[in-house]
N, C-alpha and C positions, 0 to 999 in steps of 0.2 A: 714712722714705722710705717711699712714692706709691705704690706700684704698680698701673698700672689693666691690667686683663687686654685685648689687643684681641682679637676674633672678623672674620671677616672672613664672612658667610653666603655670599661667592659664589664664595672659592677652597674647595677640598680642606679636610674637618673633620681635626684631629686625629687621625693614628693609637694614640698613644699617653696617655702621661700626661706631657702638655706643650701647650702656651696656643703659640699659632696666635703672638703675641706679648706683647710684655711694655714699655708703655714709665713711664717714670719721670723725671719730668720733659718735658722736649720731648728727650727716646734712647729710641726703642724699637727694640726688638732683638727681629728677626726670628728665629723658628725655623727650623729649613733644612725645604726648601720641595723635594718631588721632583716626575715627568711626573707627575702625579696630574692626568683628565681632575674637575673638582670636581663635573660633571653625575654621573657617571659611579662612580668615585672607582677605574677601569680604567688603567692606565697604558696614554699613546700610544706607540704605533708609532715606530719610527724617530729616531736622535738629532737632529738636528739639530730637529724639531717634539717631539721632551720639552724641548732646553734653553732654545726657546722657550717651554716649557709652565711651565717653570722662571718664568725672568723675568712670565710673563703671571700665575702665581703669587704669585710676591712683590709685581706691581706690587699686587697684587687687597689683600693683609696695609694695603700701606704704606695701598693709597689708605685704608681702616676705619682708620687710626693717623693723621687725616689728612697725609696726606704722599705723594711719587710716587718713580719708581724712582728720580727725579735727585737725589730730600733722602737716599740713603747714600751717607754716606761713610765703611763698612770695606763690603765685601764677601766671602767664604768660598766659594772655588768645590772643592764636594768631588767628582772623577772618578777612574774605576776602571778607565782605559786614558788615561793623559797620553796618550797620542798624536791622538787629540781632543781636544786642546787649542789647537789653532790653531780649528779651526771652535767651541770657543766662544769664543771672543774677536772669531775674525769677526762671531757672531749679537751679544756686548758690545756690535758697535760700531752693531746699531741699535736697540740702546736706552738707552744714553746716551751724553751728550754732557760733551763736556773744560767746566767738572776734571772727568773722573772721578773715581769711589772709590779706597781705599784700597784691593789687596788682594790674595785668596795664591790658591793653585792647591794644591791637594796632592793625589798620588794616594794612592791606597788602594785594600783587598782586597777592600772589600764595601759595600754599602749596603742600605736598606731595601728586602722586594718585586724587588728585585735589578735598581735599578735603575744606571746609567753613573752621575749626574750628578744632585749632592742644593748649592743655595744656602743661606745665611745669609744674614743681612747685619744692621746698626745702620743705624739711620735719625734724624738732626735733623730735628725738625718747629719749627713758626713758632717 
């Protein structure tokens, strides 16, 4: 197995012992992204802006791997409040076209830096 580390200078830097993404063959495993502004490494304000920032961060890492959001085949969404699911679903419709990726939305107690949303995914490139 040949693992390639994927890094985007334009996405938030990893804040732990992980890579932004790992590519094996034509499959890319995207690490979780939270709503950090890549320039300031601060959490953006407002839930809708946070969800958009997470999708934008995922897109930046996908691009560094030679792909785009539409190449995601599996998306995991982690929410500290499942009452926000409708908002996330509506915003996701702005970023994806059919065929949509397989997806899970998971309610959890807490996320890094106290954010309300994190997402990770798997994409296939080339």
